[in-house]
N, C-alpha and C positions, 0 to 999 in steps of 0.2 A: 418459571420464577425469574424475576429480574432483580438485580442488585445494582446499587449505585457504583459508579466508577469515580475513584478519588484521584486527584492530582498528586504530584509528589510533595506538595506542601500540606497534604491532609485535608484539603478543601474539596468538596464535591464538584465534579466537572459539569454536572447537569446532564450527563449522559448515563445510560444504564447498559449493563451486560446481561445477556440471557444465560441462565444456568439450564442447559438442555436436559429435559426430563430423563432421557435415556441414559444419562451419565450421573445426574445429581438427584434423581428422584426414582430410583429403582427399589425393589424390595430387597433389603440387605440379606446377603447369604452369610450367616455367621460362621458356618463350617468352613467355607472357602476362605474367609478372612483368617480363621485360625490356621488353616493349612499354609497360607502365604506368610503369615507372621512366623510360623514355625520354620518355614523354608529360609526366610531372611535371617533369623537369629541363628539357625544351624550353620548357615554359610559363614557367619562371623566367628564360629568356634575354630580354634587352631588345630585341635586334634593331635597335639604333639606329646601328650602324656605318655610316659614309659616307665615301667618298673622292671627290675631284674628278676627273671624267672630262674628256675632251678639250674638250668644249664649255663646261666650267665654269672652267678655269684662265685666269688673266690672260695675255694675250699677243696678238701680231699674227697675223692669218690670212694674211699675205703668204708666198708660196712663197719659201724661203730662197735658192735658186738654180735655174737652168734645169734642165729635166728631163734633157737629153742633152748630151754633148760635154764634160763637165768631168772625166771619169774617176772621179768619185765615185759612190757609191750614190745613187739618186734619193731625194729627200726632200721632204716637204711643208712645213707651217708649223712654228713653234717649239713648238706645243702637241702635236705628235705624241707618242704614248706611248713611242716608242723614244728620245726625246731627254731630257736632263736638264731638270728642271722642267716636263716635259710632263705631260699628263693621264694618269691611270691607266687602263690597258686592262682592261675587265671588272671595274671596281672594285666594292667593297661598296656595297650600297644598303639603306636601311631596309626591313626585312621582318619578318613574323611567323613564328616557328618553331613555333607551336602546331599540334598535331594531336590528334585525339581517338580514344577507344575507346568501344565501346558499353558500356552499363551492366553487362551480364553479364560482359564481360571485366574490367572494373574490379573487380567483386566477386570474380571468380575469382582475380585477382592478390592481393587482400587475404587471401582464404581460404588461398591457397598459402603466403603469407608467414607467416600465423598458424600454419599446420600445421607449418612448419619450427620455429617457436618452441616449440610444444607438444611436438614430438618431442624437442627438446633440454631439456625441463623448464625453459623460460624464460618461463613465464606465471605471474603472481601476481595475487591478488585481495584487495582491501581493502574494508572497509565504506565506504559513502558517508559522508563527513564534510566539514565546512568548518572553516576556521581563523578565529578572531576577528581575528587580525592576522597579517601575514607573519612567518614564523619559519624561518629557514634551519636553525637547530639542531633544531627539531622535525621537519622533513622529513628531515634527515640522520639523526637518531636512528631514525626509522621505517625508513629503508632499511637502516641498520646492523643493526637487530634482525631484519630479514628476510634478512640476510646477502647483500645485494646492493649494499652501500655503495660498492664499488669498481667496479661494473659501469656500463656505459652504459644508462640507464634511460629508457624511454618511459612516462610516467605519464598514462594516459587517464582523464580525469574525466568524470562524468556530465553536468555542466553547466559553464559558465564559472566557474572558481574563481580569482578574481583573487589572493586571498591565497596559495593554493598556487602559482600561477604566479610571483608575486613572490618567494616563498620559494626558488624554484629558480633565480633569476636569477644567483646567485653560484656555482651548481653547474654546471660546464661539461659534466658527464656526464649531466645530468638534463634531459629534454625534456618539459614539461607541455603537453598538448594536450587540448582538448575532444574527446570521442570522435567527434563528427560530422566533425571536420576531420582525423582520423588517416588517413594514406594509406600506400601500400605502402612508400615510401621511409622514412617514420618507423619502420615496423615492422622493416624490414630493417636499419636503421642502429643499432637498439638491441640490446644484449645480452639485456636482460630487459624484457618488457612487463608493466606493472602496471595492472590495470583496477580502477576502483571497481566495486562490484556493479552499479549502474545502467548503467554504461558497458559492462560485459560483456553485460548483457541487451540493450542497444540494438544492440551490434555483432552479437550472435547473431541477433536478429530481422531485421536489415537484410541480413546476408550469407547467411542460410539460403537454400537453393535456391528455396523458396517463401516469401519474406519477408512479414511481417505488414504492414509499411509501408515505403515507400521512403525 
């Protein structure tokens, strides 16, 4: 599958880029996509929730009344979880929610997500370029000329492009990421994925079944 390569002014350069079938035209594995999305979202959880348990609340450890003969249910001290102001039974404790997938599964998840985008004609390619200074107008004009100005866009750059990143700060629907940090959630969350030429080459080399480099 070939797609047009646009210049930084939104005009077609007359050249095309090939979307390699082993990366952009695979049978999507929905289960692996789900596992990778779960991994990424779990990694973002802080896991700092904490409640006071019985041994941590303030109060006397004296037994409130005798065990038998009162006609009431037996009861321990005032810190019992069944009493008001008592400790929490099985309360939350700080923990890590992180879990991992092997490298092949992570790559398969991204290939599957990219294949969905390619299937729906939602992949664009622009020439590698840099801005002299941040310009929201310039970036907006580029997206408008590519007819994706109203879409949620993932803009994958070859390298860290601070000017392009800052240009998108006022655009709620544009997510600028260096290609090396693009993950499955970024791809799925976007309506259209825009690659710089070098970013497309990098992604293709890394995600190919026999990658040139990791």
